[in-house]
C-alpha positions in Angstrom: 0.0 0.0 0.0 2.9 2.4 0.7 4.3 2.0 -2.9 0.8 2.5 -4.3 0.3 5.7 -2.3 3.6 7.2 -3.3 2.9 6.5 -7.0 -0.5 8.1 -6.6 0.9 11.3 -5.0 3.6 11.6 -7.7 1.1 11.0 -10.5 -1.3 13.7 -9.2 1.1 16.5 -8.2 -0.7 19.7 -9.4 1.0 22.2 -11.8 3.0 25.0 -10.2 1.2 27.7 -12.1 -2.0 27.2 -10.0 -2.4 28.9 -6.6 -1.5 26.6 -3.8 -4.4 27.4 -1.6 -7.0 26.8 -4.3 -5.4 23.5 -5.4 -4.9 21.7 -2.1 -8.6 20.6 -1.3 -9.3 19.4 -4.8 -6.0 17.6 -5.2 -6.4 16.0 -1.8 -9.9 14.7 -2.8 -8.6 13.5 -6.2 -5.7 11.8 -4.5 -8.0 10.1 -1.9 -10.2 8.9 -4.6 -7.3 7.5 -6.6 -5.9 5.8 -3.6 -9.2 4.2 -2.7 -9.6 3.0 -6.3 -6.2 1.6 -6.3 -6.7 -0.1 -3.0 -10.0 -1.5 -4.2 -8.5 -3.0 -7.3 -5.6 -4.4 -5.2 -7.9 -6.0 -2.7 -10.3 -7.4 -5.3 -9.5 -11.2 -5.7 -8.0 -12.2 -9.0 -10.3 -14.7 -10.8 -8.7 -18.2 -10.9 -7.6 -19.3 -14.4 -10.1 -21.5 -16.2 -7.4 -24.3 -16.3 -7.1 -24.3 -12.5 -10.9 -24.5 -11.9 -11.1 -27.5 -14.3 -8.0 -29.3 -13.0 -9.9 -32.1 -11.2 -11.7 -33.0 -14.5 -8.7 -34.4 -16.3 -7.8 -36.5 -13.2 -11.3 -38.0 -13.2 -11.2 -38.6 -16.9 -7.8 -40.3 -16.7 -8.9 -42.7 -14.0 -11.9 -43.8 -16.1 -9.7 -44.6 -19.1 -6.5 -45.7 -17.4 -4.7 -49.1 -17.3 -6.8 -50.5 -14.3 -10.0 -50.3 -16.3 -8.4 -51.8 -19.4 -7.0 -54.6 -17.3 -10.5 -55.3 -15.9 -12.1 -55.4 -19.4 -9.4 -57.8 -20.6 -8.6 -60.2 -17.8 -5.7 -62.5 -18.2 -6.3 -66.0 -19.2 -6.7 -68.5 -16.3 -5.5 -72.1 -16.4 -8.2 -74.8 -16.4 -9.4 -75.7 -12.9 -8.8 -79.1 -11.5 -11.9 -81.2 -12.1 -13.7 -83.4 -9.6 -12.2 -86.9 -9.5 -15.6 -88.6 -9.9 -17.4 -85.9 -12.0 -20.3 -87.2 -13.9 -19.9 -84.9 -16.9 -17.2 -84.7 -19.6 -15.0 -81.7 -19.4 -15.9 -79.2 -22.1 -13.6 -79.3 -25.1 -12.1 -76.1 -26.4 -13.6 -75.1 -29.8 -12.0 -77.1 -32.5 -12.8 -78.6 -35.8 -12.1 -82.2 -34.9 -12.5 -83.3 -38.6 -9.4 -81.4 -39.7 -5.8 -82.0 -38.9 -4.3 -83.5 -35.8 -6.1 -83.3 -32.5 -4.9 -80.4 -30.3 -3.6 -80.7 -26.8 -5.9 -79.9 -23.9 -4.3 -77.0 -22.0 -4.9 -77.5 -18.3 -5.9 -80.5 -16.2 -8.1 -83.1 -17.8 -9.7 -86.1 -16.1 -9.1 -88.7 -18.8 -7.4 -91.8 -20.1 -4.1 -92.0 -22.0 -5.2 -94.4 -24.8 -2.1 -94.6 -27.0 1.4 -93.4 -27.4 3.7 -93.6 -30.5 7.4 -94.2 -30.8 8.2 -90.6 -30.5 6.4 -90.3 -27.1 3.4 -88.5 -28.5 0.2 -89.7 -26.6 -3.5 -89.6 -27.4 -5.8 -89.0 -24.5 -9.6 -88.7 -24.1 -11.9 -87.2 -21.4 -13.8 -89.5 -19.1 -16.7 -89.2 -16.6 -17.8 -91.4 -13.7 -21.0 -93.4 -14.1 -22.6 -94.9 -11.0 -23.9 -98.0 -12.8 -22.6 -101.4 -13.8 -22.0 -102.4 -10.2 -22.2 -100.7 -6.8 -18.6 -99.2 -7.4 -19.5 -97.6 -10.7 -17.0 -97.1 -13.5 -15.4 -94.5 -15.7 -16.8 -93.9 -19.2 -15.1 -92.5 -22.3 -16.9 -90.7 -25.2 -19.3 -93.0 -27.1 -17.9 -95.1 -30.0 -17.5 -92.9 -33.1 -16.9 -89.7 -31.1 -13.9 -87.9 -32.4 -13.2 -85.9 -29.3 -9.6 -86.7 -28.3 -6.4 -84.9 -27.6 -2.8 -85.4 -28.6 0.4 -84.1 -27.1 4.0 -85.3 -26.5 4.9 -86.5 -23.1 7.5 -84.2 -21.6 10.9 -85.7 -20.9 10.6 -84.6 -17.3 7.0 -85.6 -16.9 5.9 -86.4 -13.3 4.0 -89.7 -13.1 2.4 -90.7 -9.8 1.0 -94.2 -9.8 -1.8 -95.5 -7.6 -0.6 -99.2 -7.7 3.2 -98.8 -7.6 5.5 -98.6 -10.5 5.2 -102.4 -11.0 1.4 -102.3 -10.6 1.3 -104.8 -7.7 0.8 -102.5 -4.5 -1.6 -99.8 -3.5 0.2 -96.5 -3.5 -2.4 -93.8 -3.2 -3.5 -91.2 -0.6 -6.7 -92.5 1.0 -7.8 -89.0 1.7 -7.7 -87.9 -2.0 -7.7 -91.2 -4.0 -4.7 -89.9 -6.0 -1.5 -91.9 -6.7 1.6 -91.1 -4.7 4.5 -93.3 -6.1 6.7 -91.4 -8.4 7.6 -93.5 -11.5 9.6 -93.0 -14.7 8.4 -91.7 -18.0 9.4 -95.1 -19.5 7.0 -96.8 -17.0 4.1 -94.5 -18.0 4.7 -95.1 -21.7 5.0 -98.8 -21.2 1.7 -99.0 -19.2 -0.1 -97.0 -21.9 1.3 -99.2 -24.8 0.2 -102.3 -22.9 -3.3 -101.0 -22.4 -3.6 -100.0 -26.0 -2.5 -103.4 -27.2 -5.4 -105.0 -25.3 -8.0 -102.4 -26.2 -11.5 -103.5 -25.3 -10.5 -105.2 -22.1 -12.4 -103.5 -19.3 -10.4 -101.6 -16.7 -7.1 -101.5 -18.6 -6.9 -97.7 -19.2 -6.0 -96.0 -16.0 -8.1 -93.0 -15.0 -5.9 -90.0 -14.3 -5.6 -86.3 -14.0 -3.6 -85.4 -17.0 -1.9 -82.0 -17.0 -0.9 -80.4 -20.3 1.2 -77.2 -20.3 2.4 -75.3 -23.5 1.4 -78.3 -25.6 3.3 -81.0 -23.6 1.9 -83.5 -21.0 3.8 -82.6 -17.8 2.0 -84.5 -15.1 -0.1 -87.7 -14.8 -1.6 -88.6 -11.5 -3.6 -91.8 -11.4 -7.0 -91.9 -9.7 -7.7 -94.9 -7.5 -11.1 -96.4 -7.1 -12.3 -99.8 -6.2 -13.5 -100.7 -9.7 -10.1 -100.3 -11.2 -10.6 -98.6 -14.6 
């Protein structure tokens, strides 16, 4: 305010040609009016810039179109859930034209049978379901005859094979709480078992029900399912 007052006095100094006595009241009034006007202008709040008043809006807009919402709209793919051991429905097959080309691998965990394996260690396997019929213990069913739903994938060199009746097939080696095999056996044992069962196709109970895990197109784990009926 001191600087403003000094500038006002300097600006309104009356000309020396006028009589001092006649100038003083008018000049004082003019000076007071100018000071009041300057003070009023200085005290009046400066309007906020338009950008400042609208600053919250961009933040809100960014949050509505940012990465979190994009991630929610395109969730990452999840691996197939472990099926019920004695589920009564076949697991749904991924969309595939079974009439063209080689069967694809089933990515995830399939309740199924390994039904064949070639000399290169590439296995075929099929989904199975449990049927409470044909005896009080029930049994596992594969797809009906003529059904082309099947999968094909190489057995990994480091596959983990857990047998429910020992590596030689003569002892019970399963967890009674889960009905899953516990004895770790070699890849060669797994392949030998599958080939033997395939050579005797049609004999009830030869294919071993199992949880077959396929990752990145390779069978990485096979855990046999124990049940009183055998196959």
